[in-house]
C-alpha positions as CSV (number, residue, x, y, z in Angstrom):
1,M,-46.2,-43.9,25.9
2,D,-46.9,-47.6,25.4
3,S,-45.4,-49.6,28.3
4,R,-44.3,-52.2,25.8
5,N,-42.2,-49.6,24.1
6,T,-40.8,-48.0,27.2
7,Q,-39.5,-51.4,28.4
8,K,-37.3,-51.5,25.3
9,L,-35.8,-48.0,26.0
10,F,-32.7,-47.1,27.9
11,A,-33.3,-44.0,30.0
12,T,-30.4,-41.6,29.7
13,G,-31.1,-39.9,33.0
14,I,-31.5,-36.5,31.3
15,P,-35.3,-36.2,30.8
16,S,-35.0,-33.5,28.1
17,F,-32.6,-35.7,26.1
18,D,-35.0,-38.6,26.5
19,L,-37.7,-36.3,25.1
20,L,-35.6,-35.7,22.0
21,L,-35.0,-39.4,21.6
22,G,-38.7,-40.3,21.8
23,G,-38.4,-41.7,25.3
24,G,-34.8,-42.9,25.5
25,I,-32.2,-44.9,23.6
26,P,-33.6,-48.1,22.1
27,R,-32.0,-51.0,23.8
28,R,-29.3,-52.9,22.0
29,Q,-28.6,-50.1,19.6
30,T,-25.4,-48.1,18.8
31,L,-25.3,-44.3,18.5
32,I,-22.7,-41.9,17.2
33,V,-22.5,-38.5,18.8
34,A,-20.8,-36.2,16.2
35,G,-19.5,-32.7,16.4
36,N,-16.5,-30.4,16.1
37,P,-14.0,-30.2,19.0
38,G,-15.5,-28.3,21.9
39,S,-19.1,-29.0,21.0
40,G,-19.8,-31.1,24.1
41,K,-19.7,-34.7,22.9
42,T,-17.5,-36.1,25.6
43,I,-19.3,-34.2,28.4
44,L,-22.7,-35.5,27.2
45,C,-21.7,-39.1,26.8
46,S,-19.7,-39.1,30.1
47,Q,-22.7,-37.7,31.9
48,L,-24.9,-40.5,30.5
49,A,-22.2,-43.0,31.7
50,F,-22.1,-41.6,35.2
51,L,-25.9,-41.3,35.5
52,A,-26.3,-45.0,34.4
53,A,-23.6,-46.1,36.8
54,S,-25.2,-44.2,39.7
55,R,-28.4,-46.2,39.0
56,G,-26.4,-49.4,39.5
57,L,-25.9,-50.2,35.8
58,P,-22.4,-51.4,34.9
59,V,-20.7,-49.1,32.4
60,V,-17.5,-49.3,30.3
61,L,-15.8,-46.1,29.3
62,A,-13.2,-46.8,26.6
63,T,-10.7,-44.3,25.3
64,V,-8.7,-44.7,22.1
65,T,-5.7,-42.5,22.7
66,S,-2.6,-43.2,24.7
67,E,-3.3,-40.3,27.1
68,P,-3.7,-41.4,30.8
69,H,-7.2,-41.7,32.2
70,D,-6.5,-39.3,35.0
71,K,-6.6,-36.5,32.5
72,L,-10.1,-37.3,31.5
73,V,-11.1,-37.8,35.1
74,D,-9.7,-34.4,36.1
75,A,-11.7,-32.8,33.2
76,L,-14.9,-34.4,34.4
77,S,-14.5,-33.9,38.1
78,G,-15.8,-30.3,38.0
79,F,-19.3,-31.4,37.0
80,S,-21.9,-32.4,39.6
81,F,-22.7,-35.7,37.8
82,F,-19.1,-36.9,38.5
83,R,-18.9,-39.4,41.3
84,R,-15.4,-40.7,42.0
85,E,-16.6,-43.6,44.1
86,L,-18.1,-45.2,41.0
87,L,-14.8,-45.5,39.2
88,G,-13.5,-49.1,39.2
89,D,-16.8,-50.3,40.6
90,K,-19.8,-49.6,38.3
91,L,-17.8,-47.5,35.8
92,I,-14.8,-49.2,34.3
93,L,-12.2,-47.1,32.4
94,V,-10.3,-49.0,29.7
95,S,-7.8,-48.0,27.1
96,T,-8.1,-49.7,23.6
97,Y,-5.1,-47.9,22.1
98,A,-2.8,-51.0,22.2
99,S,-5.4,-53.4,20.8
100,L,-6.4,-50.9,18.1
101,K,-2.8,-50.8,16.9
102,K,-2.9,-54.5,16.5
103,G,-6.1,-54.6,14.4
104,A,-9.9,-54.5,14.3
105,K,-10.4,-58.0,15.7
106,E,-8.2,-57.4,18.7
107,A,-9.9,-54.1,19.5
108,R,-13.4,-55.6,19.1
109,D,-12.5,-58.6,21.3
110,T,-11.0,-56.3,24.0
111,L,-14.2,-54.2,24.2
112,L,-16.7,-57.1,24.0
113,N,-14.8,-59.2,26.6
114,T,-14.8,-56.3,29.0
115,V,-18.5,-55.7,28.4
116,R,-19.3,-59.4,29.0
117,E,-17.1,-59.7,32.1
118,R,-18.7,-56.6,33.7
119,G,-22.2,-57.3,32.5
120,A,-22.2,-53.7,31.1
121,K,-25.4,-52.1,29.9
122,L,-23.6,-49.2,28.3
123,L,-20.3,-48.9,26.4
124,F,-19.0,-45.4,25.7
125,L,-16.1,-45.4,23.1
126,D,-14.6,-41.9,23.1
127,G,-12.8,-40.8,19.9
128,L,-14.0,-42.8,16.9
129,R,-12.2,-40.4,14.5
130,S,-8.9,-41.5,16.1
131,V,-9.7,-45.1,15.0
132,R,-10.2,-43.9,11.4
133,D,-7.0,-41.9,11.5
134,L,-5.0,-44.8,13.0
135,W,-6.2,-47.5,10.5
136,Q,-6.7,-45.4,7.4
137,D,-8.9,-48.3,6.1
138,E,-12.6,-47.8,5.4
139,A,-13.3,-51.6,5.1
140,R,-11.6,-52.3,8.4
141,L,-13.5,-49.6,10.2
142,R,-16.8,-50.7,8.7
143,E,-16.2,-54.3,9.8
144,F,-15.2,-53.2,13.3
145,L,-18.3,-51.1,13.9
146,Y,-20.6,-53.8,12.3
147,E,-19.2,-56.7,14.4
148,L,-19.0,-54.5,17.6
149,G,-22.7,-53.6,17.1
150,I,-23.7,-57.2,16.7
151,G,-21.7,-58.2,19.8
152,L,-23.2,-55.4,21.9
153,S,-26.7,-56.3,20.8
154,A,-26.2,-59.9,21.8
155,T,-25.2,-58.8,25.3
156,D,-28.1,-56.2,25.6
157,C,-25.6,-53.3,25.8
158,I,-26.0,-49.8,24.4
159,G,-23.1,-48.5,22.3
160,L,-22.2,-44.7,22.4
161,F,-19.4,-43.5,20.1
162,T,-18.1,-40.0,19.7
163,T,-16.5,-38.7,16.5
164,E,-15.0,-35.2,15.7
165,Y,-16.7,-34.8,12.4
166,P,-19.4,-32.2,11.6
167,I,-22.7,-33.9,10.5
168,E,-22.2,-33.0,6.8
169,K,-19.0,-34.9,6.7
170,L,-20.1,-37.8,8.8
171,M,-23.1,-38.5,6.5
172,T,-20.7,-39.3,3.7
173,L,-18.8,-41.9,5.7
174,P,-19.7,-45.6,6.3
175,E,-20.1,-45.0,10.0
176,A,-23.4,-43.2,9.3
177,T,-24.9,-46.3,7.8
178,T,-23.4,-48.8,10.2
179,V,-24.8,-47.4,13.5
180,D,-28.5,-47.2,14.5
181,G,-28.6,-43.6,15.5
182,I,-26.7,-40.3,15.1
183,V,-26.8,-37.2,17.4
184,S,-25.2,-34.1,16.1
185,L,-23.8,-31.2,18.2
186,W,-22.5,-27.9,16.9
187,V,-21.7,-24.4,17.9
188,S,-22.6,-21.5,15.7
189,P,-21.7,-17.8,16.1
190,H,-24.4,-15.2,16.3
191,G,-23.2,-11.6,16.8
192,G,-21.0,-11.7,19.9
193,R,-22.5,-14.9,21.1
194,R,-22.0,-18.6,20.3
195,H,-25.0,-20.9,20.3
196,R,-24.8,-24.6,21.1
197,R,-27.3,-26.9,19.3
198,V,-28.2,-30.6,19.3
199,E,-30.2,-32.6,16.8
200,V,-31.2,-36.2,16.6
201,V,-30.4,-36.8,12.9
202,K,-31.2,-40.5,12.8
203,L,-32.7,-43.1,15.2
204,R,-33.7,-46.4,13.9
205,G,-37.2,-47.5,14.8
206,R,-38.1,-44.5,17.0
207,P,-40.2,-41.3,16.4
208,H,-37.8,-38.7,17.8
209,L,-38.2,-34.9,18.1
210,P,-37.0,-33.4,14.9
211,G,-34.9,-30.3,14.2
212,A,-32.3,-28.3,16.2
213,H,-32.6,-27.7,19.9
214,L,-30.8,-25.6,22.5
215,F,-27.8,-27.3,24.1
216,Q,-26.1,-25.8,27.1
217,I,-23.2,-26.8,29.4
218,G,-23.1,-25.8,33.0
219,A,-21.8,-27.0,36.3
220,E,-24.4,-29.8,36.4
221,G,-23.4,-31.0,32.9
222,V,-25.5,-30.6,29.8
223,E,-28.9,-29.1,29.7
224,I,-31.1,-29.5,26.7
225,I,-34.2,-27.3,26.1
226,P,-36.3,-28.6,23.2
227,R,-37.5,-26.1,20.7
228,L,-40.8,-24.7,21.9
229,E,-42.5,-25.2,18.5
230,A,-41.6,-28.9,18.4
231,R,-43.7,-29.8,21.5
232,I,-47.0,-27.9,21.1
233,P,-49.8,-29.3,23.3
234,P,-53.1,-30.4,21.7
235,D,-55.3,-27.3,21.2
236,K,-57.7,-28.1,18.4
237,D,-60.7,-28.7,20.7
238,F,-60.3,-25.5,22.7
239,V,-63.5,-23.5,23.3
240,P,-63.1,-20.1,24.9
241,P,-64.8,-19.8,28.3
242,P,-67.5,-17.1,28.5
243,A,-66.0,-15.3,31.6
244,R,-63.7,-12.3,31.4
245,A,-60.5,-11.2,33.0
246,G,-60.9,-7.6,34.0
247,F,-58.4,-4.8,34.9
248,G,-60.3,-3.5,37.9
249,L,-60.9,-0.3,36.0
250,P,-64.7,-0.1,35.4
251,E,-64.5,2.4,32.5
252,F,-61.8,0.4,30.8
253,D,-63.4,-3.0,31.4
254,R,-66.7,-1.8,29.9
255,L,-64.8,-1.1,26.6
256,M,-64.2,-4.9,26.4
257,D,-67.5,-6.1,27.7
258,G,-66.1,-6.8,31.1
259,G,-62.4,-7.6,30.4
260,L,-60.2,-9.8,28.3
261,P,-61.6,-13.1,27.1
262,L,-60.3,-15.9,29.4
263,R,-57.2,-17.9,28.1
264,S,-56.6,-15.3,25.3
265,T,-53.3,-13.5,24.4
266,T,-53.3,-9.8,24.3
267,L,-50.7,-7.3,23.0
268,L,-50.7,-3.9,24.8
269,A,-48.6,-1.6,22.6
270,G,-47.7,1.9,23.3
271,S,-45.2,4.8,23.3
272,M,-42.4,5.1,25.9
273,G,-43.8,6.2,29.3
274,I,-47.4,6.1,28.2
275,G,-48.6,3.9,31.0
276,K,-48.3,0.3,29.6
277,T,-46.6,-1.1,32.7
278,L,-49.1,0.6,35.0
279,L,-52.1,-0.7,33.1
280,A,-50.5,-4.2,33.1
281,A,-50.0,-3.8,36.8
282,H,-53.7,-3.2,37.2
283,F,-54.5,-6.4,35.3
284,A,-52.1,-8.3,37.5
285,A,-53.5,-6.8,40.7
286,E,-57.1,-7.4,39.8
287,G,-56.3,-11.1,39.1
288,A,-54.7,-11.5,42.5
289,R,-57.7,-9.7,44.1
290,R,-60.0,-12.3,42.5
291,E,-57.7,-15.0,43.9
292,E,-56.4,-16.0,40.5
293,K,-52.7,-16.9,40.7
294,T,-50.9,-14.2,38.8
295,L,-47.3,-13.9,37.5
296,F,-45.8,-10.6,36.4
297,V,-42.6,-11.0,34.4
298,S,-40.4,-7.9,33.9
299,F,-37.2,-7.7,31.9
300,F,-36.1,-4.3,33.0
301,E,-37.6,-3.2,36.3
302,P,-36.9,-5.1,39.5
303,P,-39.7,-5.9,41.9
304,A,-38.9,-3.0,44.3
305,T,-39.2,-0.5,41.4
306,L,-42.5,-2.0,40.2
307,L,-43.9,-1.9,43.7
308,A,-42.9,1.8,44.1
309,R,-44.5,2.8,40.8
310,A,-47.7,0.9,41.6
311,Q,-48.0,2.5,45.0
312,R,-47.6,6.0,43.5
313,I,-51.0,5.5,41.8
314,G,-52.6,3.9,44.8
315,L,-52.1,0.3,43.7
316,D,-50.9,-1.5,46.8
317,V,-50.2,-5.2,46.0
318,R,-48.1,-6.1,49.1
319,G,-50.9,-8.2,50.5
320,S,-51.2,-10.1,47.3
321,L,-47.5,-10.8,47.2
322,A,-47.5,-12.0,50.8
323,S,-50.4,-14.3,50.1
324,G,-48.8,-15.8,47.0
325,M,-51.6,-14.7,44.7
326,L,-49.2,-12.4,42.9
327,T,-45.6,-13.2,42.0
328,L,-43.1,-10.8,40.5
329,M,-40.3,-12.3,38.4
330,H,-37.4,-10.2,37.2
331,L,-35.4,-11.5,34.2
332,P,-32.8,-8.9,33.5
333,P,-31.6,-8.4,30.0
334,S,-28.8,-10.9,29.3
335,E,-27.6,-13.3,26.6
336,R,-30.2,-15.9,27.6
337,E,-32.1,-17.3,24.6
338,A,-35.8,-17.3,24.1
339,D,-36.2,-21.0,24.7
340,V,-34.5,-20.6,28.1
341,L,-36.8,-17.7,29.0
342,A,-40.0,-19.4,27.8
343,D,-39.0,-22.7,29.6
344,R,-38.5,-20.7,32.8
345,I,-41.8,-18.9,32.6
346,L,-43.8,-22.1,31.6
347,A,-42.2,-24.0,34.5
348,E,-43.3,-21.3,36.9
349,V,-46.8,-21.3,35.4
350,A,-47.1,-25.0,35.9
351,R,-45.5,-25.0,39.4
352,M,-47.7,-22.2,40.8
353,G,-50.9,-22.9,38.9
354,I,-50.8,-19.4,37.2
355,R,-54.1,-18.1,35.7
356,R,-52.9,-14.6,34.6
357,L,-49.6,-13.7,33.1
358,V,-48.1,-10.3,32.3
359,I,-44.8,-10.2,30.2
360,D,-43.7,-6.6,30.4
361,G,-41.4,-6.0,27.5
362,L,-42.2,-8.2,24.5
363,T,-39.3,-6.7,22.5
364,E,-36.8,-8.2,24.8
365,L,-38.3,-11.7,24.3
366,E,-38.4,-11.2,20.5
367,L,-34.8,-10.1,20.3
368,S,-33.7,-13.2,22.3
369,I,-34.9,-15.3,19.4
370,A,-31.7,-15.7,17.4
371,D,-33.3,-16.5,14.1
372,P,-35.8,-13.7,13.1
373,E,-37.6,-16.0,10.8
374,R,-38.5,-18.1,13.8
375,R,-40.1,-15.4,15.8
376,R,-43.6,-15.8,14.4
377,T,-43.7,-19.6,15.0
378,F,-42.0,-19.3,18.4
379,L,-44.5,-16.7,19.7
380,A,-47.5,-18.7,18.3
381,A,-46.3,-21.8,20.1
382,F,-45.8,-19.8,23.3
383,S,-49.4,-18.6,23.0
384,V,-50.7,-22.1,22.5
385,H,-48.7,-23.4,25.5
386,L,-50.1,-20.6,27.7
387,R,-53.7,-21.2,26.5
388,A,-53.3,-25.0,27.1
389,A,-52.2,-24.2,30.6
390,G,-55.3,-22.2,31.2
391,V,-53.5,-18.8,31.3
392,T,-54.9,-15.4,30.2
393,S,-51.8,-13.5,29.0
394,L,-50.9,-9.9,28.5
395,F,-47.8,-8.7,26.7
396,T,-46.6,-5.1,26.6
397,K,-44.5,-3.7,23.7
398,E,-43.0,-0.3,23.1
399,V,-43.7,1.3,19.8
400,S,-40.8,3.1,18.2
401,K,-42.0,6.7,18.2
402,V,-43.6,8.9,20.8
403,A,-45.7,10.6,18.1
404,G,-45.8,10.2,14.4
405,T,-47.6,8.6,11.5
406,E,-46.0,5.2,11.7
407,L,-48.4,2.5,13.0
408,D,-46.9,-0.6,11.4
409,F,-47.0,-3.8,13.5
410,N,-45.8,-6.0,10.7
411,D,-42.5,-6.6,12.5
412,T,-44.4,-7.8,15.6
413,P,-45.6,-11.3,15.0
414,I,-47.7,-11.5,18.2
415,A,-49.7,-8.5,16.9
416,I,-51.0,-10.9,14.3
417,L,-51.0,-14.0,16.3
418,G,-52.5,-12.6,19.5
419,E,-56.3,-12.5,19.8
420,N,-56.4,-9.0,21.2
421,L,-54.6,-5.8,20.3
422,M,-54.6,-2.5,22.2
423,L,-52.8,0.7,21.5
424,L,-51.8,3.6,23.8
425,R,-50.6,6.7,22.1
426,Y,-49.5,10.3,22.7
427,V,-51.1,12.9,20.5
428,E,-50.3,16.6,20.3
429,L,-52.9,19.3,19.8
430,R,-52.8,23.0,20.3
431,G,-49.4,22.7,22.1
432,R,-50.6,20.1,24.6
433,I,-49.8,16.3,24.8
434,H,-52.7,14.0,25.4
435,R,-52.9,10.3,26.1
436,V,-55.3,8.2,24.0
437,M,-56.2,4.5,23.9
438,S,-57.9,2.3,21.4
439,I,-58.9,-1.3,21.2
440,L,-57.9,-2.3,17.6
441,K,-58.8,-6.0,17.7
442,M,-60.6,-8.5,20.0
443,R,-61.1,-11.9,18.4
444,D,-64.6,-13.3,18.5
445,S,-65.7,-10.7,21.1
446,K,-67.5,-7.5,21.0
447,Y,-65.7,-4.3,22.1
448,D,-65.9,-0.5,22.0
449,G,-63.6,0.7,19.3
450,N,-64.0,4.4,20.2
451,L,-60.8,6.4,20.9
452,R,-60.6,7.4,24.6
453,E,-58.4,9.9,26.3
454,F,-57.0,8.6,29.6
455,D,-55.2,10.2,32.5
456,I,-52.7,9.0,35.0
457,N,-52.3,10.7,38.4
458,D,-51.9,9.9,42.1
459,A,-55.5,8.5,42.1
460,G,-54.7,6.0,39.4
461,I,-55.7,5.6,35.8
462,R,-58.9,7.4,34.6
463,V,-60.6,6.6,31.3
464,L,-62.5,9.5,29.8
465,N,-65.4,9.8,27.2
466,P,-65.0,9.0,23.5
467,L,-63.0,11.7,21.6
468,R,-65.2,13.4,19.0
469,S,-63.5,16.8,18.5
470,A,-60.4,15.8,16.5
471,V,-59.2,13.5,13.6
472,G,-55.9,11.8,13.0
473,L,-55.5,10.9,16.7
474,L,-54.0,7.4,16.1
475,T,-51.3,9.0,13.9
476,G,-50.2,11.1,16.9
477,Q,-50.9,14.3,14.8
478,A,-54.4,15.3,15.6
479,Q,-56.4,17.9,13.8
480,P,-59.2,19.7,15.6
481,I,-62.8,19.7,14.2
482,G,-64.3,21.6,17.1
483,S,-63.4,24.0,19.8
484,R,-61.9,21.5,22.3
485,I,-60.0,18.2,22.6
486,G,-60.3,15.6,25.3
487,G,-63.2,13.6,26.7
488,D,-64.9,14.2,30.0
489,E,-64.5,11.7,32.8
490,E,-67.1,9.0,32.9
């Protein structure tokens, strides 16, 4: 960002909020934070006030009700941003209730005089709707906000006002045109959950991040996770490297001309218990063996279970774990949203310099995207983020039936968006169940599309010769055309 522009911005102290605002709050501007009761307005603005005061900037926090200040202080004291020693020093609490009852001029003068006396750089006025309810006068409220904004601008002070109106109602009121910026908070139900969202609706003179973003409240205060699609890194000049990321299984790697193309996204789909996780474990173990930092993310199986399963087929990764070349991350099923999961994974990718990533259980990630219409764009953005980070990624997904004619991936966005698609399938023939694999797609890369039978035993995964003695194998309902089924081991 241009240094001339950053000098004109007030850093909120919450980096993700600054990202939404295009770098911070423009100096000398006034903002309304709007939302229904319980949406988090007071917590967000109070956190900004305490963070500014902790940096040595004088702050005025003004309330408009007759309630004592100790009630507000008690409500905020449970958050980690709260620092009692700042009260009365860098952070001044004032009540404007008495002056508001007298009139707009008296209230304006009370606030501006306090700001000037303290040299405040931030004024937080909590409860603008109460001012409207008290006066019942549109013209008076408009004049109050207009003159207060001019006074704050003259003293180089930011104005933050909260109001208990949903954004649709606020946009019909004069407050919306009087202030420089509007931030909307809301809570929406989704099944048994309630999702918090934040949107910068208006910000004068600043290119802000559009749309709704995840907003959470925890012990540290508010946490904002910008929508993944809204911050896609530059990718148009990407040229795939010529090297390959192998699985350490010679027969399987030969099917792909040596392995997966570097920095590509691959979907490994298959029936329940077919061997998806074990094949993905081979991909991770081979990456670690080549000293490529590898991250294996599992939604269901904890690390101890994964290690035990790998060891049963002769795949011992304890050395790779000890050296830090391989990291196992367990994200158990919960009510966490997709943006939280992706943010956590991308943060680990950046922190550890990951070059290979396995996400075992794409369905869980898909279901955590509350809006089904968003799944395609979210997963596409996730793929771009991983490619830009230099990661070769492998996702596993369970198909709905162990055997049957259904092979529809239309409800799996990453099957279309991913460069590579592999299928593992059970087939039944002459009373015996066989495992078969096929590479259905590899973008801009040659591959062997022949169906292969494969076997899993204590010695590991074995890929056999192409299947020539039956038809209908991918449907799971094979029909023999010769006297035998199954390939011979290569």
